[in-house]
N, C-alpha and C positions, 0 to 999 in steps of 0.2 A: 546177793542179788540172785533172783530167780529168773532163769532163762527158759522160755517156751519155744519149741520148734514145731512148725506146721508144714504139712504137705511134703514137698520134695526136701525141704530142710530137715525134717524129721527122718526121712528115709536115708538121706546121705549121711547125716551125723550119727544116726543109729539110736536116738532116744527122743522122747517127747519133751522132756524137761530135765533140768539139772540146776543145782545151786552152785554158784561160783563166788570166789572172793578175789576179784581182780585187784591189782595194785592201785594205790590212791591216784596215780596219774591218769588212770582210765576214767575220765570224767565226762566224756561225750559218747554219743552213739558211734561215731567214726572211730574213736579210740578203742571202744569195746570191740568192734568188728576187727580192727587190726590186731588187738590182743588175742581174740579168739582164733584168728588165722595162724597165729604163732603157736597154738596149742597142738598142732600136728597136721598131717596131710589131709585127714578127713575134713577138718574144719577149713583148711585152706581151700580145698576143692569146693566145698559147699558154699563158701563165702567169696569165691574168686571174683565174681562180677557184681560190682556195687549196684548196677542197674537191676539185677535179679534178686535183690534182697530188700524187702520192705520191713520196717521196724515199727513197733508200737511200744511206748514206755507207759506203764500203768494204764494200759488200754486206750491210749491216745496215739494216733499216728505221729511219728517223730522224724524230723530231718536229721541229717548227719551231725549237725552242730548242737542237737538237743542234749541237755544234761542228763547224766545217769549217776546213780549212787547206790550204796550198799543195800538199801531196803527196797529197791525198785524191782518191778516185774517187767522184764523185757521180752517181747515176743518177736521172733524172726520168721518170716515166711516169704514165699515167692510172690511176685505180683499176681493179682487176681484179675481175670478177665471175665466179662459177662458174655452171655450168648443167647 
């Protein structure tokens, strides 16, 4: 699974992208975020507030219950506001 981090997510986590191999039980966006939080304090802090994390799976905005799998591209970014 390819993870992409944007804006503050990238700054907090310290990289723009990475490839991960989560366990099979990580099958939804919510489970992926929970699993990432368990990877260490940097991830836990960056992903602490569910309302501050937007996710796209294969370039389509996704809700917490959306499915994710090994070949997916998952982008994580803060909410975007216009002005």
